[in-house]
A tleap script that builds the chain and sets N, CA, C and O, in Angstrom:
source leaprc.protein.ff14SB
mol = sequence {
  NMET GLU GLU ARG ASN ILE ASP ASP THR MET
  LEU VAL ASN ILE ILE ASP GLN GLY GLU THR
  ARG TYR ARG ASP PRO THR HIE LEU TRP ALA
  TYR ARG TYR PHE PRO GLU ARG ASP ASP ASN
  LEU LEU CYS ALA VAL LEU VAL LEU GLU ASP
  CYS VAL VAL VAL LYS THR VAL MET HIE HIE
  PHE THR LEU CASP
}
set mol.1.N position { -7.191 5.340 -6.801 }
set mol.1.CA position { -6.916 5.553 -5.204 }
set mol.1.C position { -7.944 7.266 -4.972 }
set mol.1.O position { -7.508 8.132 -4.213 }
set mol.2.N position { -9.042 7.427 -5.624 }
set mol.2.CA position { -9.202 8.631 -5.714 }
set mol.2.C position { -10.741 7.894 -5.400 }
set mol.2.O position { -11.127 8.557 -4.437 }
set mol.3.N position { -11.395 7.281 -5.580 }
set mol.3.CA position { -12.567 6.263 -5.249 }
set mol.3.C position { -12.457 5.199 -3.951 }
set mol.3.O position { -13.413 4.499 -3.618 }
set mol.4.N position { -10.772 5.170 -3.063 }
set mol.4.CA position { -10.224 4.876 -1.847 }
set mol.4.C position { -10.417 6.229 -1.003 }
set mol.4.O position { -10.641 6.136 0.204 }
set mol.5.N position { -10.341 7.340 -1.553 }
set mol.5.CA position { -10.019 9.003 -0.685 }
set mol.5.C position { -8.652 8.240 -0.151 }
set mol.5.O position { -8.158 8.418 0.963 }
set mol.6.N position { -8.191 7.441 -1.074 }
set mol.6.CA position { -6.066 7.933 -0.912 }
set mol.6.C position { -5.361 9.090 -2.082 }
set mol.6.O position { -5.275 9.003 -3.307 }
set mol.7.N position { -4.981 10.016 -1.271 }
set mol.7.CA position { -4.540 10.865 -1.534 }
set mol.7.C position { -2.484 10.096 -2.106 }
set mol.7.O position { -1.993 8.967 -2.138 }
set mol.8.N position { -1.999 11.405 -2.407 }
set mol.8.CA position { -0.809 11.205 -2.868 }
set mol.8.C position { 0.275 10.988 -1.783 }
set mol.8.O position { 0.947 9.974 -1.592 }
set mol.9.N position { 0.298 12.395 -0.986 }
set mol.9.CA position { 0.964 11.798 0.253 }
set mol.9.C position { 0.669 10.911 0.941 }
set mol.9.O position { 1.584 10.570 1.690 }
set mol.10.N position { -0.647 10.103 1.073 }
set mol.10.CA position { -0.696 8.964 2.083 }
set mol.10.C position { -0.165 7.736 1.477 }
set mol.10.O position { 0.024 6.687 2.092 }
set mol.11.N position { 0.034 7.909 0.398 }
set mol.11.CA position { -0.197 6.871 -0.937 }
set mol.11.C position { 1.888 6.823 -0.368 }
set mol.11.O position { 2.440 5.892 0.219 }
set mol.12.N position { 2.609 8.298 -0.882 }
set mol.12.CA position { 3.587 7.953 0.115 }
set mol.12.C position { 3.970 7.288 1.509 }
set mol.12.O position { 4.907 6.498 1.628 }
set mol.13.N position { 3.517 7.510 2.079 }
set mol.13.CA position { 3.414 7.332 3.151 }
set mol.13.C position { 3.322 5.989 3.863 }
set mol.13.O position { 4.088 5.473 4.677 }
set mol.14.N position { 2.046 5.517 3.277 }
set mol.14.CA position { 2.607 3.587 2.875 }
set mol.14.C position { 3.596 3.217 2.783 }
set mol.14.O position { 4.056 2.399 3.579 }
set mol.15.N position { 4.416 3.814 1.535 }
set mol.15.CA position { 4.930 3.248 1.092 }
set mol.15.C position { 6.405 3.301 2.036 }
set mol.15.O position { 7.253 2.435 2.251 }
set mol.16.N position { 6.319 4.303 2.349 }
set mol.16.CA position { 7.916 4.897 3.084 }
set mol.16.C position { 7.258 3.990 4.258 }
set mol.16.O position { 7.162 2.782 4.038 }
set mol.17.N position { 6.877 4.424 5.283 }
set mol.17.CA position { 6.530 4.123 6.695 }
set mol.17.C position { 5.997 2.368 7.101 }
set mol.17.O position { 6.284 1.610 8.028 }
set mol.18.N position { 4.963 2.223 5.695 }
set mol.18.CA position { 4.524 1.337 6.602 }
set mol.18.C position { 5.159 -0.153 6.343 }
set mol.18.O position { 5.686 -0.292 5.239 }
set mol.19.N position { 5.176 -1.439 7.341 }
set mol.19.CA position { 5.330 -2.493 7.161 }
set mol.19.C position { 5.022 -3.029 5.558 }
set mol.19.O position { 4.129 -2.677 4.787 }
set mol.20.N position { 5.966 -3.880 5.401 }
set mol.20.CA position { 5.981 -4.785 3.721 }
set mol.20.C position { 6.202 -6.208 3.892 }
set mol.20.O position { 6.985 -6.729 4.686 }
set mol.21.N position { 5.121 -7.013 2.734 }
set mol.21.CA position { 5.694 -8.488 2.720 }
set mol.21.C position { 5.913 -8.622 1.221 }
set mol.21.O position { 5.580 -7.851 0.321 }
set mol.22.N position { 6.377 -9.467 1.182 }
set mol.22.CA position { 7.087 -9.966 0.009 }
set mol.22.C position { 6.726 -11.279 -0.523 }
set mol.22.O position { 7.071 -12.354 -0.033 }
set mol.23.N position { 5.786 -11.057 -1.882 }
set mol.23.CA position { 5.228 -12.735 -2.705 }
set mol.23.C position { 6.189 -13.130 -3.072 }
set mol.23.O position { 6.223 -14.348 -3.245 }
set mol.24.N position { 7.957 -11.999 -3.500 }
set mol.24.CA position { 8.715 -12.971 -4.196 }
set mol.24.C position { 9.511 -11.718 -4.203 }
set mol.24.O position { 9.361 -10.675 -3.567 }
set mol.25.N position { 10.679 -12.197 -5.364 }
set mol.25.CA position { 12.097 -10.465 -5.188 }
set mol.25.C position { 11.563 -9.528 -5.241 }
set mol.25.O position { 11.779 -8.627 -4.430 }
set mol.26.N position { 10.563 -9.416 -6.351 }
set mol.26.CA position { 10.353 -8.370 -6.949 }
set mol.26.C position { 8.594 -7.820 -6.906 }
set mol.26.O position { 8.137 -6.935 -7.628 }
set mol.27.N position { 7.660 -8.769 -5.657 }
set mol.27.CA position { 6.292 -8.249 -5.960 }
set mol.27.C position { 6.167 -7.801 -4.772 }
set mol.27.O position { 6.836 -8.582 -4.096 }
set mol.28.N position { 5.568 -6.751 -3.848 }
set mol.28.CA position { 5.434 -6.995 -2.766 }
set mol.28.C position { 4.268 -6.024 -2.144 }
set mol.28.O position { 3.798 -5.172 -2.898 }
set mol.29.N position { 3.862 -6.101 -1.020 }
set mol.29.CA position { 2.433 -5.426 -0.696 }
set mol.29.C position { 3.173 -4.076 0.817 }
set mol.29.O position { 4.140 -4.337 1.532 }
set mol.30.N position { 2.402 -2.860 0.878 }
set mol.30.CA position { 2.926 -1.857 1.619 }
set mol.30.C position { 1.810 -1.827 2.176 }
set mol.30.O position { 0.775 -1.980 1.527 }
set mol.31.N position { 1.826 -1.564 3.877 }
set mol.31.CA position { 0.574 -1.508 4.318 }
set mol.31.C position { 0.440 -0.625 5.788 }
set mol.31.O position { 1.411 -0.555 6.541 }
set mol.32.N position { -0.519 -0.137 6.028 }
set mol.32.CA position { -0.322 0.860 7.014 }
set mol.32.C position { -1.862 1.157 7.289 }
set mol.32.O position { -2.826 1.362 6.552 }
set mol.33.N position { -1.631 1.077 9.013 }
set mol.33.CA position { -3.415 1.137 9.580 }
set mol.33.C position { -3.018 2.982 9.848 }
set mol.33.O position { -2.098 3.425 10.536 }
set mol.34.N position { -4.210 3.897 8.928 }
set mol.34.CA position { -4.141 4.532 9.576 }
set mol.34.C position { -5.759 5.006 10.678 }
set mol.34.O position { -6.901 5.077 10.226 }
set mol.35.N position { -5.385 5.236 12.007 }
set mol.35.CA position { -6.650 5.092 13.204 }
set mol.35.C position { -7.860 6.626 12.831 }
set mol.35.O position { -8.745 7.092 13.550 }
set mol.36.N position { -7.484 6.973 11.703 }
set mol.36.CA position { -8.432 8.202 11.401 }
set mol.36.C position { -9.909 7.884 10.443 }
set mol.36.O position { -10.998 8.430 10.261 }
set mol.37.N position { -8.881 6.147 9.790 }
set mol.37.CA position { -9.610 5.566 8.420 }
set mol.37.C position { -10.735 4.306 9.527 }
set mol.37.O position { -10.323 3.643 10.479 }
set mol.38.N position { -11.781 4.326 9.120 }
set mol.38.CA position { -12.590 2.723 9.281 }
set mol.38.C position { -12.282 2.243 8.715 }
set mol.38.O position { -11.555 1.488 9.360 }
set mol.39.N position { -12.195 1.879 7.349 }
set mol.39.CA position { -11.225 1.215 5.884 }
set mol.39.C position { -10.009 0.244 6.018 }
set mol.39.O position { -9.370 -0.245 5.087 }
set mol.40.N position { -9.835 0.078 7.216 }
set mol.40.CA position { -8.215 0.082 6.953 }
set mol.40.C position { -8.176 -1.807 7.042 }
set mol.40.O position { -9.044 -2.632 7.329 }
set mol.41.N position { -7.182 -1.890 6.767 }
set mol.41.CA position { -5.546 -1.770 6.486 }
set mol.41.C position { -5.418 -0.686 5.119 }
set mol.41.O position { -6.273 -0.810 4.243 }
set mol.42.N position { -4.460 0.256 4.971 }
set mol.42.CA position { -4.458 0.371 3.496 }
set mol.42.C position { -3.316 0.315 2.476 }
set mol.42.O position { -2.293 0.995 2.554 }
set mol.43.N position { -3.599 -0.564 1.513 }
set mol.43.CA position { -2.398 -0.966 1.454 }
set mol.43.C position { -2.015 -0.601 -0.802 }
set mol.43.O position { -2.677 -0.244 -1.777 }
set mol.44.N position { -0.653 -0.989 -0.513 }
set mol.44.CA position { -0.177 -0.271 -1.560 }
set mol.44.C position { 0.119 -1.283 -2.241 }
set mol.44.O position { 0.628 -1.646 -1.181 }
set mol.45.N position { 0.366 -2.324 -3.132 }
set mol.45.CA position { 0.677 -3.477 -4.064 }
set mol.45.C position { 1.610 -2.685 -5.433 }
set mol.45.O position { 1.428 -2.041 -6.466 }
set mol.46.N position { 2.798 -3.321 -4.494 }
set mol.46.CA position { 4.433 -2.916 -5.509 }
set mol.46.C position { 4.790 -3.726 -6.101 }
set mol.46.O position { 4.746 -4.826 -5.550 }
set mol.47.N position { 5.362 -3.665 -7.584 }
set mol.47.CA position { 6.695 -4.233 -8.529 }
set mol.47.C position { 7.461 -3.436 -8.229 }
set mol.47.O position { 7.138 -2.264 -8.036 }
set mol.48.N position { 9.063 -4.029 -8.081 }
set mol.48.CA position { 10.063 -3.339 -7.968 }
set mol.48.C position { 11.136 -4.017 -9.479 }
set mol.48.O position { 11.679 -5.122 -9.485 }
set mol.49.N position { 11.193 -2.938 -10.673 }
set mol.49.CA position { 12.036 -3.049 -11.700 }
set mol.49.C position { 12.937 -1.772 -11.841 }
set mol.49.O position { 13.584 -1.254 -10.931 }
set mol.50.N position { 12.892 -1.524 -12.627 }
set mol.50.CA position { 14.164 -0.034 -12.714 }
set mol.50.C position { 13.587 0.953 -11.707 }
set mol.50.O position { 14.243 1.676 -10.958 }
set mol.51.N position { 12.466 0.887 -11.785 }
set mol.51.CA position { 11.665 2.062 -10.444 }
set mol.51.C position { 11.028 1.229 -10.171 }
set mol.51.O position { 11.228 0.092 -10.598 }
set mol.52.N position { 9.502 1.723 -8.908 }
set mol.52.CA position { 9.376 1.319 -8.415 }
set mol.52.C position { 7.557 1.842 -8.590 }
set mol.52.O position { 6.967 2.893 -8.337 }
set mol.53.N position { 7.121 0.480 -9.156 }
set mol.53.CA position { 5.576 0.052 -10.273 }
set mol.53.C position { 4.106 -0.002 -9.065 }
set mol.53.O position { 3.741 -1.021 -8.479 }
set mol.54.N position { 3.494 1.317 -8.943 }
set mol.54.CA position { 2.582 1.080 -7.738 }
set mol.54.C position { 1.353 0.273 -8.997 }
set mol.54.O position { 1.394 0.938 -10.033 }
set mol.55.N position { 0.560 -0.674 -9.094 }
set mol.55.CA position { -0.137 -1.575 -9.654 }
set mol.55.C position { -1.546 -1.109 -9.118 }
set mol.55.O position { -2.500 -0.737 -9.801 }
set mol.56.N position { -1.457 -1.221 -7.613 }
set mol.56.CA position { -3.165 -0.463 -7.051 }
set mol.56.C position { -2.850 -0.572 -5.844 }
set mol.56.O position { -2.037 -1.194 -5.161 }
set mol.57.N position { -3.806 0.294 -5.696 }
set mol.57.CA position { -3.813 0.321 -3.829 }
set mol.57.C position { -5.073 -0.158 -3.260 }
set mol.57.O position { -5.990 -0.098 -4.078 }
set mol.58.N position { -5.391 -0.598 -2.152 }
set mol.58.CA position { -6.361 -1.413 -1.562 }
set mol.58.C position { -6.694 -0.470 -0.567 }
set mol.58.O position { -5.991 0.433 -0.114 }
set mol.59.N position { -8.280 -0.904 -0.173 }
set mol.59.CA position { -8.290 -0.640 1.788 }
set mol.59.C position { -9.300 -1.684 1.953 }
set mol.59.O position { -9.901 -2.253 1.041 }
set mol.60.N position { -9.423 -1.875 3.193 }
set mol.60.CA position { -10.026 -2.634 3.673 }
set mol.60.C position { -9.181 -4.299 3.603 }
set mol.60.O position { -9.877 -5.300 3.767 }
set mol.61.N position { -7.608 -4.443 3.340 }
set mol.61.CA position { -6.549 -5.291 3.611 }
set mol.61.C position { -6.623 -6.085 4.524 }
set mol.61.O position { -7.059 -5.571 5.554 }
set mol.62.N position { -6.349 -7.277 4.606 }
set mol.62.CA position { -6.157 -8.295 5.380 }
set mol.62.C position { -5.277 -8.654 5.209 }
set mol.62.O position { -4.699 -8.662 4.123 }
set mol.63.N position { -4.839 -9.122 6.362 }
set mol.63.CA position { -2.990 -10.386 6.283 }
set mol.63.C position { -3.150 -11.623 5.928 }
set mol.63.O position { -2.366 -11.992 6.802 }
set mol.64.N position { -3.436 -12.534 5.469 }
set mol.64.CA position { -3.981 -13.989 5.439 }
set mol.64.C position { -2.801 -14.935 4.730 }
set mol.64.O position { -2.984 -16.144 4.585 }
savepdb mol mol.pdb
quit
């Protein structure tokens, strides 16, 4: 997150207010566009277990 200049507030914003795409019932991408950034989309890769695990945070994310 530090390398990509993403703070905790932005991460929560991606997870809470972003759009989602599921890979399977427990793995998904949460992503959001931030107009003030030039490296969009920002994406959090999540695993749903007993809690939500953030595996990584990406920038320059594309939906293929």
